[in-house]
N, C-alpha and C positions, 0 to 999 in steps of 0.2 A: 342845550344840545349842540348848537353850532360851536360854542367854545370847547365843549368836550371833544368833538371831532377834530378841531384844530390842535388841541393839546395832544390827542392821540397821534395825529400825523407827525407833529414835531418830535414827540418821544420816539416814534419809530424811526425818524431821520437820525436822531442822535445815536441810536444803536447801530445804524448802518455806516457811520463815519469810520473810515480806516484807523486803526490803532497802530501808530508808527513803531511802537515798542513790542507789539505782539510777535513779530517774526524778525529775525536777523538773518541776513544772507551769509552763507559760508564763503569766505574770501579765498576760495580755492581756484587758482588760476587755470588749472587743467582738470578736465573731467576724466580722471584715470585713477586706478586703484593699484596698490602695492601687491605683488604676487609672491616673489621669492628674492633671495639674495645669496651671494657666494663670496667667501673670504678668499681672496687670491694670494694672501700671504703679506709678508713685509716688503711691499713693492709700491711703485707708483703706477698710475694709468694716466699717460700724458696726451693720448689721442683717442678720439672717439671709437667705441666698438662698432662692429658692422653686423647687420643681419642679412644673410643670403642663404637661400635654399633651406628655409626652416631651421637655420643654425645661427647662433651668435658667436662671433669671433671677437676676442679682445686681446690686445697685447700689454705686456707690463714692462716696467723699467726698474732696475735696481735703485734703491733708496740710499744705501751706504755700503761700505765694503763688507759688512757682515750680514747684509740682507740677503733674501732669496734671489735667485738668479732671474734675470730677464727672460721673458718667454711669451708664448702665445697659447691661448686656450680656446677650445671649441665647446659650446653647450647646445643642447636642444632647447626648445622653448619651454620645457617643463623644469629646467634648471639642472638637468643631469649632464655632468661633464663627459664629453665624448672622447676627447684626447687633449693632451698638452704637450708642448715641445719647448725646451729650454735652450738658452744660448749662454753658457757660463762665461764666454769670452767677452760678452758685451758689457758696456759701462752704464753710466748714469743718465744717459740722454737718448733713450730710445722713443723718439717722438716722430719718426717718419710714419705717416698715416698708413694703415693697412689698405691694401689694394686688391680687390677681388677681380680676376680676369676671367671672362667667360670663354668657353671653348671657340676655336676658330682655326684658320690655316692661312698661310702666306708663302712668300717665296722661300723662307727658310725652314718650312715644315708646318705640321699641324700640332695642336695642343688641346688638351682637355681643360675643364675648369681648374683654376688654381688660385691660391691665396699667396700674394707676393709681399715680402717684407724687406725693407732696408734697415740694417742694424748699425748700431753705433760703433761696432768694431770694424765696419767697412764692408761686411758681407751683404750680398744680395741673394735672397733665397726664395725659391717657388716651392709651395707645399701643396700636397693633395688635400683639398678642403674636407674630404670625408674621413681621412685617416691621420692627417698630420705628417705623413711621410714626405721626405724631401724628393722633389722631382728633379731639380737642378740647383746649383749653387755656384756663385762667382764671388770674386773678391775685388774690392776697390781699396784705394789708398786710405789708411787711417793716420790722421795727424791730430793727436789728442783724442779726437772721436771721428767717426766716419759718416754715415748717411743719416741726416736728420730732417730732410725736407721731403715734400710730396713727389711722387714719381708720376710718369705719364705713359699711357699706352698710345703708340702711334702705329697703326696698321698692325704689322707682325712684330714690332719692336717695342721693348721696354726702354724708356728714357729715364735715366737716373741722375739726380743731382748729387755728385760725389762731394767729399770734403773740400776739394780744390778744383773741381771742374764738372764735367758732364760726360756720361757714358751711355752706351746703348748695347742691349743684349737681345738676342733672338728669343722670342717667347717660347718657341718650340723646345729648344734645348739648352738655352743659356749661352750659346756662343757669343763671344765678344765681337760686336760690330764696329764700334769705335770708342775712343776715350780721349777727350781733349781737356787740357788744363785751362782754367779761367782764373777765378779769384777764390780766396778762402771763404767758404760758406758756412752758414748755421741756419737750419730750418728753412733754407732757401729753395723752395719748390720750383719746378720748371713748367713753362708754358710754351705753346706753339702758335705762331702767326705765320700763315703762308708756308713756306718751306724752311723756316728758321725757328730754332728754339731759343727762348729768352729765360734768363735767370739772373739774380742779383748776388752780391757778395757783401762781406762784412765792412768793406770800405766805401760802400755806397755806389759801386759801379754796376751798371746794367749791361749785361753781355748778350750778344747775339752770336749764335753758333749754327752753321749749316751742317748738313750730313757730310759734306766733303771737307769739313774742317775749317772753313772760312769764318774768322772771328772778327767781331767788332765790339767795342765797348765805349762807354762814356760815364764819367763820374757825375751823377746827378746832384751831388752835394745836398742830399736829403737825409743822410744817415744810413744806417744799416738796412739792407733789404732782406727781410726775413720771412717772405712768403712768396708763392707763386704769383707772378703778375697776372692780373685779371684782364683778358683780352675783350675789346669792343671793336670789331672790325680790324682796322690797322693801327689801333691805339691800345695802350696798356695802362691800367690804373694800378698805382703802386702806393702803399702806405709805408713810408720810410721812418726808421727809428733814430731820432737825434738824441743828444745827450739829456736834454731836459723836456723835450716835447716830441712831436712827430709831424710829418708832412704828407699829405695826400696829393699826389700829382698825376696828371694824365700825359702820357709820353707818346710821340709819334714814332712808330717803328721805322719809318723811312729814313729819318735824319737825327733821331734821338732828341729832338727839341721837345720841350715839355712846358705845361702850365701848372701853376700851384692852385689847387682846388680848395684846400683847407688846411689849417693848422690845428692840431689837437693835442692830447695829452701824451705822456710818456709810455714806453713799452707797449706798442701796438700788437694786437693779436693777428689772427688769420682772417682777412676779409673774405666775404662770399658774395656771389652775385646770383640774383634770381631774375632772369630776364634782363631788363634794363635797370633793376634796383640793385644797389650795392650797399652792404651793411659792413661797417667797420667797428672796431673796438680797440680800446686801450684802457689805461689805468685811471682815466678820468670820465670817458664818455663812450657811449654807443652812438654811432653816426649813420645817417641815412642819406644816400645819394641817388640821383637819377642820371643815367649815362646814355647817351646816343651819339651824336656827332661830338658833343662835349659833355662834361659832367657838372651837375649842379647839386650843391649841398642843400638838402631839404630840411633837416632837423638834426639836433643833437640832444642826448639825454644823459644825465650823470649816471655812471655805473663803472665798477672796477672789474675789468676782465682783460686778460692778455693772452687768451687761448683761442679756441675754436668756436664757431657759431653754427647753430642748426635751426632749420624750420621744423616745428612740431605741429601739434593739433591745431586745425583751423588756421594754418599759416602763421602761427605765432612764433616770434623769435625767442629762442632759448639759448643761454650761454652761461658758463660757470662763473661765479663770483670768486675771484682769486684773493680771498682773504681767509684768515683763520676761522671765521665764522662760516665761511663757505655758503653753499646753497646755489641755486640756479635762477637767474633772473629771467622773467617772462615779460615780453613786450609785444605789442601789436602796432599796426600802422593804420591810422584812421583815414577817412576819406579826404581829409585835408593834407594828407602826407606828413602828419605829425606822429612822432613816436609816443606811444601810450604805455606807461608802466602798468603791467598787469599783476605785479606782486613778485614775491620770492617763493620759489618751490624749495621747500626744505625737507631733509630726511634726517634719520637718526645718525647718519655717518657724514654729515657735512664737515668739510675741511678745505684746505687750499685745492685748487683745481684748474686745469687748462683743457681737459678733454670735453668735447661737445657731447650732448646726448645723441643717441641714435633713435630715430623714430621710423616706424613703418605702420602703414594702414593698408588693409585689404578688405575684401568684401564682408569678412566676419568680425574682425577685431582691429584694435589699435594696440601697438606695442611701443613702450618707451624704455630704453636701457641707459642706465647712468653709472658712471664710475669716476673717481677723482683720485687725489693723492693718498687717500686712506686705504686704497687697494681693495675695496669691496665693490663687487658688481651687483647692481639692483635692477630688478625687472618689474615693470608696471604694465597692466593691461587694461583694456576696456572692450567688453563685448558689444556688438551692435544691438543686442537685446537689452542692454543696461537701461534702466529707467533714466528719464531726464533728471537733472540735477535740481537741487532745492532753489537755485537762483531762478530757473525757468518757472517753477511753480509759484514762487513769490510774485514774479512779474504778472503772471496770469491772475493770481489772487487780487493784486492791487487793481488791475484793469476791471475785474469783476466787481470790486467794491465801488470803484468810481462810477461804473455804469449803473450799479444798484442805487448809489446816492442821487444821481441825476434823475433816475426814474421815480424815486420816492419824492423828490422835490416836486416834480410835475404832477405826480399823483395826489400829493397833499393839496396843491393848488386846485386841481380838478375837483377834489372833494369839498373844499371850502366854497368854490364857486357854485357847485351843485346845491349845497345846503343853503346858499343865499339865493337859490332859484334863478341864478344867471346861467341858464342852460346853453345859450349860445357861446358865452365865454368859456364854460366848462368844456364844450365840444372842442373849441379851438385849442385849449391846453391839452386835451386828450390827444389830438392829433400831433401836438408837439412831443407828447410822450412817445408815440409811435416813430416819429421822425428821429428823435434822439437815439432810440434803440437802433434804428437802421444806421444812422450816421456813425455811432461809435462802434458798431459791429461790422461796418462795411469792409474795412481792411482785413479783419480776421476771416470774414466770409470769403473774400476773394483769395486770400492766402491759402485757406483750407481747400477751396475748390482747385486752386493751382496744384497743391500737394496731391489732392486726389487724382487729378489728371496725370500727374507725373508718375504716381504709384501704379495706376491702372494701365498706363500706356505700355503696350507690348513692344513699342519701338524705342524705348529708353536704352541707351547704349553707354558703356563706360568709356573713359577717355582713351584707353589703350585701343579699343576698336575703331575709334574715330581719328586716331593719330595718323598724320601724314609723314612719310619718311623723309621729306625734305625740311621738316621743321627742325629748329635747333633743339638739342637735348636739354638745354637750359629751361625750356618751356615745360618739361615733364613735371607734373605735379602742381602746375600753376594754372591760372585762368587764361583761356585763349578765346579770342573773338575773331569772327570771319565777317567781312563785308563783301557780298557777292553782287557786283554791278553787272550790266549787260555785256561789257567788253573787258571787264577786269575783276579779279578776286583778289582781296587783300587780307593777309593774315597778321595778327598781332598777338603776342603771347608774353608771359613772364609777369602777369598781373597777380597781385595777392590782396586779400582782405576785402574784396567787394562782396556785398551781401545780396544784390539784386541784379537782374539782367540789364536794367536801365543804368544803374550806377557803374557797372562794368563797361557798358556801351559808351557812356558819356566820358569816362576815364580814357578809354582807348581812342575815342574821336578827338578829344582835347590834345592828347599827347602826339597825334599824328596829323593834326591840321585838317580834320574832316569836319566839315560844317553839318550841324544837325538842326532840323526844324521839328519842334515838338508842339503838339496840340494838347490842351487840357480838356477832358471830358468828364462826365459824372462817373465813368468807369475807370478813371485814372489817366495817366499820360501816355500818349501814343506818338510814335515817330511818323512824321509826315514825309521827310526827305533826308537823304545824306548827300552832301555836296550838290544840293539843288536837283538831285535826281529823284523824282517822285513815282513815275510810272502809274500803275493802278494801285499803289500802296506797298507797304513793306510788312513781311511776316518774319518771325524769328523762331529758331529752334534752340532748346537747351538740352545738351547731351543727346542730340538726335531726335528729340521729341518736339513736335510743333506746339508752341504755347498759344493758348486761347484767351489768356488774360493780358492785361497791361504789363509791360516789362517792369513797371514800377513795383508790381506785387509778385513778380516771379522770382523766387529765391534761387541762388545759385551756390554750389559747393565750392571748396577750395580748389578743385581741379576741373570745374565745368568748362565746356566748350559751347559758346553762344554764336549762333550762325544766323546772319541777317540776309534775307533774299528779297529781291524786288519782284513783285507780282507782275 
C-alpha cells in the first residue's frame, strides 16, 4: 500500500511537469493589429506621418521624372481620404518634416491651426488642416533643391532652414521677418538656444544666427551636419557625417568648443532626445547616450538605418531598416541602460525607408502609422479592451505549472510520511506546502492588490492633469518623479522603460546624486530616507493615487508620475 501511494504520487508529479514544447510564444514585438492601408501612388514617403485632431497627415516625394507629383494627404482614422494637395513644381527630396502649428496670437497677428510644409522647390506653405486650402505661401531660394530640414516655431514666428541660410516668417500671414545667408544645407534642421538659432551645413560648419542678423560659425571638422542640433542647456549634441564614418560631439554654444563623444558608422540619421536620453542611428549602429552636463555613451547595437526614429508602445524604439528587405526595427532599453533587440516589425510592403512611424495613445486605443519608399500608408490599432497577448498567458501558465509542481512534491512527501505513521514529520511538510504556496504567490498577491487599489481609486489622474507648466515639453509622454522635502521640491523627467515605482525612484536618485536608504521587510522593500531626511517616514503617489504597497510591487506605466512626500 505504501509503495502504491508513492508510485501514485510520483506518477502525478510527472504529469505536472511543464512541457517545454507544448506552447510557443509568438515573437511579435508590438501588441497591435493591422487595420487598413492606402496606396499613395508612385511616390516616396521620406518623413513620418502626423496624427493631429483625429486626422492623419502624410507627405510624399516624387520618385522619378515620370512619377506622381509630390503632395500631402489627409485621412480620417477610418482610412477615408479627406483631402489632398499636390505640388507639381517640387522635386525628389521632399523630406522636411510636417509641422502642425496650433492656433495662437502674437505681435504680428493671430492664426488658427495650420499644417506647415517646406518644399524642395523652396516654397513654404501653410495649409488649413481641415480642408487643405492654402492660408499663405512664401518662397525661398532654390539651389538644385530648396527646403529639406526641420522647421521651428519660435513664439509667433516660423523659423525655416533654407537651402543656403535661415529665414523667418510671421505665422499669422506669412510676412517675411528676416532671411540670412549661411552655408549650403541639406536636411539641416534648426534649433534655438537662448536668443540664437543654430544650424549646420554641408561643409561641417555650425552656424549661430541672431534675430538681428549677427552671425558666427565654426568648422567642427566632423563632416556634414544633416539634422537639427539637440540642445542640452547651453550645449548642442551633433552627429556629423564624415566620408566613411560619423562623429557624435557635444558643442559649447558660448565659444564653439566641443568634445568628441563617440565615433560610429556612416550616413547618420536624425537623432532624437527623450529627456536626458539621446538615440542616434546610422548604417551600422543604433546608439544610446545619456546627457546632462556632459554626454556619456551607454550602448550600441548593430542596425542599418539612416532616417528618423520614434518612440512607440511601452516606450520602445522603432525605426525603419533602410535596406531592400525593409521592415522596422524594435528596441527597448533595460534597467542596465543596454539596448535590447525586440525583433523586426515586418509588413507586406517592406522596402527601403527613412520615415519613422507615427504613434499615438489615448484613453481608448493605440494607433501606429507606417509608410516608406513604397508609397503605401499602413494603419494599425489596438483597443484598450483587447485581450492580453499569448506571451502574457504563457508566462502565467508556466508560473502556475511551477507552483503546482512544488505543491505536488510536498504533497507526495506528506503522503509518504503519513503512511509511514510519521505524523509529526507529515505535519511539518504540510506546513511547508502552505508556506510554499504563500511564498510563490506573494508577489502576485501584492501586485493584484496594487492593481485593484489603482483601479478602484477615484483619485487616479492622467499625466495631463498632473502636468506642471514649467516642466520641459521633452518630458511629455515619459516617466516623471517628484521628491518633496520640507524646504525643497525636486522634479526629474524623461525616464523611459522603468516597470515599478521603486526602479524609477532608484534610477532618478542615482542620476541626480540623491542618497537612498532602503529597508527589507516581509512585505517588500521600503524607503527609509532620501538624502538622510527621514522625518516620520515617506509615502508615495502614482499618478495622483497614494500607494499602500511597497514601491517594489507598484507597477508604473510609460508616462507615470511618481511623487514622494515626507510624512
